[in-house]
C-alpha positions in Angstrom: 132.0 166.6 56.2 130.6 166.8 52.7 132.6 169.0 50.5 130.9 170.2 47.3 132.7 171.8 44.4 131.1 174.5 42.3 129.0 173.9 39.2 131.9 171.8 37.7 130.3 168.9 39.7 127.2 169.0 37.6 126.7 166.4 34.9 127.4 167.8 31.5 123.8 167.5 30.6 122.5 169.6 33.5 125.3 172.1 33.2 124.7 172.6 29.5 121.0 173.1 29.8 121.3 175.6 32.7 124.0 177.7 31.0 122.9 177.5 27.4 120.4 180.3 27.3 120.2 181.7 30.9 117.1 182.3 33.0 113.7 182.2 31.3 115.0 180.8 28.1 114.2 177.4 26.6 116.9 174.9 26.1 117.2 171.4 24.5 117.2 168.7 27.1 117.8 165.0 27.1 117.4 162.6 30.1 120.3 160.9 31.8 121.3 157.5 30.3 119.7 155.7 33.3 116.3 157.3 32.5 116.3 157.3 28.7 112.6 156.2 28.4 110.4 156.6 25.4 108.6 159.9 25.3 111.0 161.8 27.6 110.9 165.6 27.1 113.3 167.3 24.7 113.0 170.8 26.0 112.7 172.7 29.2 112.5 176.3 30.4 115.3 177.5 32.6 113.4 178.9 35.5 115.1 177.5 38.6 118.4 178.7 40.1 120.3 175.4 40.1 122.3 173.5 41.3 120.8 174.1 44.7 123.4 173.8 47.5 123.9 171.0 49.9 125.3 171.5 53.4 125.6 169.7 56.8 122.5 170.3 58.9 122.8 170.1 62.6 119.2 169.2 63.2 118.3 169.1 66.9 117.3 165.6 68.2 119.4 163.6 65.7 120.8 160.4 67.4 124.5 160.1 67.9 126.2 158.3 64.9 123.8 159.8 62.4 124.7 162.6 60.0 122.1 164.8 58.3 122.6 167.0 55.2 120.1 169.2 53.5 119.6 170.0 49.8 118.2 173.5 49.6 115.5 173.3 47.0 113.9 176.1 48.9 116.5 178.3 47.2 115.5 177.7 43.6 114.4 181.3 43.2 112.6 184.1 45.2 109.0 184.0 44.1 109.4 180.5 42.7 111.4 178.9 45.5 110.7 175.3 46.2 110.3 172.0 44.4 107.5 173.2 42.1 109.7 175.2 39.8 111.6 172.1 38.7 108.4 170.5 37.5 107.2 173.8 35.9 110.4 173.9 33.7 109.0 170.9 31.8 105.3 171.5 32.1 105.5 175.1 30.8 107.8 174.0 28.0 105.0 171.7 26.9 102.4 174.4 27.3 104.4 176.7 25.0 104.9 173.9 22.5 101.1 173.6 22.4 100.8 177.4 21.8 98.8 177.8 25.0 98.0 181.4 26.0 96.9 180.6 29.6 97.5 178.0 32.3 95.0 176.4 34.7 96.0 174.6 37.9 94.4 173.8 41.2 95.3 173.4 44.9 94.7 174.6 48.4 94.2 178.2 49.3 97.8 178.5 50.3 99.2 176.2 47.6 102.9 176.7 46.9 102.4 175.1 43.5 99.7 177.6 42.5 101.8 180.5 43.5 104.8 179.2 41.6 102.6 178.5 38.6 101.2 182.0 38.6 104.7 183.6 38.8 106.3 181.3 36.2 103.4 181.8 33.8 103.7 185.5 34.1 107.4 185.3 33.4 106.6 183.6 30.1 103.7 185.9 29.2 100.9 183.5 30.0 97.8 184.2 32.0 97.1 181.9 34.9 93.8 180.6 36.4 94.1 179.2 39.9 91.3 177.1 41.3 91.8 177.4 45.1 90.1 175.2 47.7 89.0 177.2 50.7 86.7 177.2 53.7 83.0 177.9 52.8 83.1 181.4 54.5 86.0 182.4 52.3 84.6 180.9 49.1 81.2 182.5 49.7 82.8 185.9 50.3 84.7 185.6 47.0 87.8 187.2 48.5 90.6 184.9 49.9 92.6 187.8 51.2 96.3 188.6 50.8 98.0 186.4 53.2 101.1 184.4 52.2 101.0 182.8 48.8 97.8 184.7 47.9 99.6 188.0 48.0 102.1 186.9 45.3 99.5 185.3 43.2 97.3 188.3 43.1 100.3 190.7 42.6 101.2 188.9 39.4 97.6 189.1 38.1 96.4 185.5 38.5 92.7 184.9 38.1 91.5 183.1 41.3 88.5 180.8 41.2 87.3 179.7 44.6 85.7 176.4 45.5 84.7 175.0 48.8 86.3 171.9 50.3 83.1 170.1 49.8 82.8 171.1 46.2 86.4 170.0 45.6 85.7 166.6 47.3 82.4 166.2 45.3 83.8 167.0 41.8 87.5 166.3 42.1 90.4 168.2 40.7 90.3 166.7 37.2 86.6 167.6 36.6 87.1 171.2 38.0 90.2 172.0 35.9 88.6 170.4 32.7 85.4 172.3 33.3 87.3 175.6 33.5 89.4 174.6 30.4 86.2 174.1 28.4 84.8 177.5 29.5 88.0 179.3 28.5 88.2 177.5 25.2 84.7 178.7 24.3 85.9 182.2 25.0 88.7 181.7 22.4 91.5 180.9 24.8 94.1 178.1 24.5 94.4 176.8 28.0 97.0 174.3 29.3 96.0 172.3 32.4 98.5 171.4 35.1 97.3 168.9 37.7 97.6 169.3 41.4 101.2 169.9 42.4 102.3 169.6 38.8 102.5 165.9 39.5 102.2 163.9 36.3 104.6 162.2 34.0 105.8 165.5 32.5 106.4 167.3 35.8 108.1 164.4 37.4 111.0 164.8 34.9 112.0 167.8 37.0 113.1 165.6 39.8 114.6 163.0 37.5 116.8 165.9 36.4 117.3 166.9 40.1 118.7 163.4 40.9 121.1 163.7 38.0 122.1 167.0 39.5 122.7 165.4 42.9 124.8 162.7 41.4 126.8 165.4 39.6 127.3 167.3 42.8 128.6 164.2 44.6 130.9 163.1 41.8 134.5 163.5 43.1 133.2 165.8 45.9 135.3 164.3 48.6 139.0 164.8 49.2 140.8 161.7 48.1 138.8 161.2 44.9 136.1 158.9 46.3 133.0 159.2 44.2 129.6 160.0 45.7 130.7 159.8 49.3 130.8 161.7 52.6 133.0 161.1 55.6 134.9 157.8 55.5 133.7 156.8 52.0 130.0 156.5 52.9 127.2 157.4 50.4 123.9 158.8 51.4 122.0 156.0 52.9 118.7 157.9 53.0 116.9 160.6 51.1 114.0 162.2 52.9 111.4 164.7 51.9 107.8 165.7 52.4 105.2 164.1 50.0 102.1 166.1 49.1 101.0 165.4 45.5 103.5 162.6 44.7 105.4 163.9 41.7 108.6 165.0 43.5 108.6 161.6 45.4 108.3 159.7 42.1 111.2 161.5 40.5 113.5 161.2 43.6 112.7 157.6 44.1 113.2 156.8 40.4 116.7 158.4 40.6 117.5 156.6 43.8 116.6 153.3 42.2 118.4 153.7 38.9 121.1 156.4 39.0 124.5 154.5 39.5 126.1 157.5 41.2 123.6 157.5 44.1 124.2 154.0 45.5 120.5 153.1 45.8 119.6 154.9 49.0 116.3 154.4 50.8 113.8 157.2 50.0 111.5 158.1 52.9 108.5 160.1 51.8 106.6 161.6 54.7 103.0 162.0 53.4 101.2 165.1 54.6 97.9 164.0 53.1 96.4 160.7 52.1 97.7 157.3 53.1 101.0 155.5 52.3 99.0 153.0 50.2 97.6 155.8 48.1 101.1 157.2 47.5 102.5 153.9 46.4 99.7 153.5 43.9 100.0 157.1 42.7 103.7 157.0 42.3 103.4 153.7 40.4 100.8 155.2 38.0 103.2 158.1 37.2 106.1 155.7 36.6 103.8 153.6 34.3 103.0 156.8 32.3 106.8 157.4 32.0 107.5 153.8 30.9 109.8 153.5 33.9 110.3 150.3 35.9 107.8 150.4 38.7 108.8 147.5 40.9 112.4 148.8 41.2 111.0 151.9 42.8 108.0 151.0 44.9 108.7 147.3 45.3 105.9 144.7 45.7 103.8 143.2 48.4 104.4 139.5 49.1 100.8 138.6 49.5 97.4 140.4 49.5 96.5 142.2 52.7 100.1 142.7 53.8 101.2 146.3 53.7 104.9 145.7 53.9 106.7 146.0 50.5 110.0 144.5 49.4 112.4 145.1 46.6 111.9 148.8 46.1 113.7 152.0 47.4 110.6 153.9 48.3 109.2 154.0 51.9 106.0 156.0 52.4 105.4 157.2 55.9 102.2 158.7 57.4 102.9 162.2 58.6 99.7 164.2 58.0 98.9 164.5 61.7 95.4 165.9 62.3 95.0 166.6 58.5 96.3 168.3 55.5 97.4 171.9 56.2 96.4 171.5 59.8 99.3 171.9 62.2 99.5 170.8 65.8 101.3 172.8 68.5 103.9 170.0 68.6 104.5 170.2 64.9 104.8 174.0 65.0 107.1 173.7 67.9 109.4 171.5 65.8 109.4 174.0 63.0 110.3 176.8 65.5 113.0 174.8 67.2 114.7 173.9 63.9 114.6 177.6 62.8 116.2 178.7 66.1 118.8 175.9 66.1 119.8 176.0 62.5 118.4 179.1 60.8 116.5 177.0 58.3 112.9 177.9 57.9 110.4 175.0 57.4 106.8 175.4 56.3 104.0 174.1 58.5 102.3 172.2 55.7 105.0 170.1 54.1 108.7 170.3 55.2 107.8 171.0 58.8 105.7 167.9 59.1 108.3 165.8 57.3 111.0 166.8 59.7 108.7 166.3 62.7 108.0 162.8 61.4 111.6 162.1 60.8 112.7 163.2 64.3 109.8 161.2 65.9 111.1 158.0 64.2 114.6 158.8 65.3 113.5 159.3 68.9 111.5 156.0 68.8 114.5 153.9 67.7 117.7 155.9 67.8 119.9 152.8 67.4 118.4 152.2 64.0 120.0 155.4 62.7 123.5 154.7 63.8 125.9 155.0 60.8 123.3 156.4 58.5 123.9 159.5 56.4 120.6 161.3 55.6 119.9 163.9 52.9 116.8 166.0 53.5 115.4 167.6 50.4 113.9 171.0 51.5 111.0 171.6 49.1 110.3 175.2 50.3 107.0 176.8 51.1 107.9 179.2 53.9 105.2 181.6 52.8 102.8 179.1 54.3 103.9 180.2 57.8 101.9 183.4 57.4 98.7 181.3 57.4 99.6 180.0 60.9 100.4 183.4 62.6 97.8 182.9 65.4 99.2 179.5 66.3 102.8 180.6 65.9 102.6 183.8 67.9 102.9 182.3 71.4 105.7 180.0 70.3 107.6 182.9 68.8 107.3 184.9 72.0 109.2 182.2 73.8 112.1 181.8 71.4 112.4 185.3 70.0 110.9 187.7 72.7 110.2 191.4 71.8 110.5 194.2 74.3 111.0 198.0 74.4 114.5 199.4 74.3 116.1 199.9 77.8 117.2 203.5 77.9 118.6 203.3 81.5 122.1 202.5 80.3 122.2 205.0 77.4 125.1 207.5 77.8 123.6 210.9 77.4 126.7 212.8 78.4 
């Protein structure tokens, strides 16, 4: 069993930045030695509750001989919980350095990133403008409602700008955010634009930092003094997570490729939108912007037209099912079964699809997982469950039935 010590396991760099000023303060930051690339950030805002815990995860359906652990990045903070806050620590530090007075970002109508951005911006005294992609009926009505992430966003005073899915596809996220930025600038504002998911070279440093945190947690964690190991001296062979906008994947894969304390595990990114080829290209573009070694992470193709890649740690897997933010009964059933078996809540858009894809692969070839030690990075997003209440209701009635109290056995004497 993996035994983790307290914060003493953190690298000195991470521990110092977390403790220097406390929550919602800015601290000096420097990258770990294995990621000391030109242009790395020098400051971050302390927004996340880190280090996030790691524990054994008795996931139903895991083949015999395979161990699964989970890193709880869903516990980075209440309103901010999830992977997005790690990126925002660096993005909002840059926004403040540029004297911004408001932040613009964009995503789906139930975007976890947009919710986290709205809350974090308000923490720091910045206004937030969220461009949300919605069905035409919602966009035309001008009111997206108060379900899930929307409730939090509107409670902290975010300005919501609705676009239809067709308008989003026609213009693209960059044009839409830049157009709003120009409008706000004409009004005398100083906007700072954050891309979809916070996924750019700046935001990705949040997960470079997280991989240094992971290495620190594993350092000396096992009785007997073995570094970075689990039962019997084995390191994590696999790191698994959902992949939506690509920045978290880029940071985790970069750490897996370069951090000496991690043992170069395979990183399986289960894509909930777009194709594996898109994510390889996008992750490569982020790494280029960071001046990081691309081929060590994403590998290379041996010849044109061959999709298989060699030499890298990253493995992109198609897991979007019927489409982004569209959940099948089978996928929701996996989410419900995991909650009932382990008490861990997955969201139906990201982590739920990733776990469903992982368990599907395990079921197809259980022998391939013998001896492997898997770390699942839980990226949060449980508020997204509220957008699937109609689909979830019949499933919930079978695993957590509700009934009136039976008074027949009540002692009235």
